[in-house]
N, C-alpha and C positions, 0 to 999 in steps of 0.2 A: 503474402507472408505477414506475420505480425510478431510483436515482442510481447512476452508474457511476464507480468508482475503479480505477486501474491502478497497481500497484507494479512498477516495472521494475528488475531486479537485474542488475548487471554479471556476477556470478558464475554460471556454468552449474551448475545443480543439478537433481536429479531432481524434477520437479514433484509427483509423488505422495508423495514423502517430506516435502516441505514441507507439503502438505495434511494428512498424517497427524500432523505436529507440531501443527498447529492444532487438529485433532480432539482430541488428547490434552490440550491446555492450555486449550481454550475451550469445552468442552461443545457441540461441533458434531458432526453426524452425516453419514456418507457417503450420497450419493444418486447412484448411478451414478458418473460421473467427477468430480463436484463434491462439495463439502461445504456443508451448510446449518445454519443456526441461526435463532433467532427474529429475523426482520427482515433476514436476510442470506443470500446464497449466494456461494460462492467457487470459482473454478476456477484452474488453473495450467497453464502450457505452456511449452515451449521456444520462444524467439523465433527465427523463421527468415525474417522478412519484411525484406528488404534496405532497403526504403523506411523502415520504422519504425526500424531500426537506424541508418540514415544520419541521420535526423532527430534522434534522441537523441544521436548522436555530435556532430552540429553544435551542438546547443543546450547539452549538458552535458559533452561531452568523453569519453564512454564509450559502448561498444556493449552494449546490453542483451542478455542471454542467456536469462534466465528472467523470465516475466511471471506475476503473480498478479492476477487480475481479481476485483473485489468489486462485487456488485450489492446495493443497499440499498433495501428497500421504503419507499415514501413514505406508508404508512398509519400506524396507531397504534403500529407497531413500529419506527418510524423512529429514535427515540433509542436503543433497544436495539441496532439494527443498526449505528448509527454508533459506539457505544461498543465493540462487538465489532470493528469495522473498526480502530479506533485500537489496541486491545489486540492484535489479530492482527498488525498492521504492526509494533508494538513488539517482539513476540515474534520475528518474522522478522528485524528489524534487529539484535536481540541475538544471534541465532543465526548470521546470515550476514554475513560481512565484505565490504567492497568498496563501490563506488559504487551508489547507488540513488536513484530518484525516485518520488514518489507523485503522480499526476495525477488531477484530477477532470474528468470528461468529456473526457479525452485532451488537455486544453490548459491547465487551471488548475493551477498548481504548488502542492501542499499542503505537501510537504516535499522536501528533498533531502539526501543524504549524499554529498558529494564530497570525496575525499581525507580521509576520516575526520572531516569536520566536518558534523555534523547540524544543519540549520536548518529550523525550522517557519515557514511563511508566516503571519505574524500576521493577515493579512487573511482567512485561511480558517478561523480558529478562533473559534467562538462562545463565549460565557461558560461554558456547561456543558462544552464540550469542553476549554476551558482547564484545568478542574479535572482532567481526565485527564492533563495534562502533569505533574502532581504525582506520578503513578505511574510516570513514565518513569525507568528506571534507566540512562539513557545521558546523556552530556554533550551539551547542545544549546544553540542560540541561538533566540530568537524575534524575527524581523524580517520586513520586507516583501520579498517575492520577486516578480519579474515573471512573467507568464504566458508560456507558450511561444508561438512564432509559427506 
């Protein structure tokens, strides 16, 4: 079993270049079209599903162009996978400008960056992951955010 997270970026970028950036910064390895590390695998693609684009536009006011999917194992590597997820997302948000959202299971909002305002959903951060926020080199707020509909 695994946990699923999806980072939706407004900016259209080459998915393989984003994955290569993560390989270089986070000790991940290529495995065919995806990258993997202890407890996590990551893929990226250009969003071309009009239904998903419409839903994100309705909920957050932007059309996603690039998607990065994260799958985290729920075994004894769970904590390592979650830490890699947080660090990888922060790397991408530092590198890529524009609106973005991170969803858990396609509906629970973990974070959003809308109009350059980064907000972490305080309901989605356990105590150990809150320690990861100390490493964030971006200006952000921590507050309650509603789930998507």
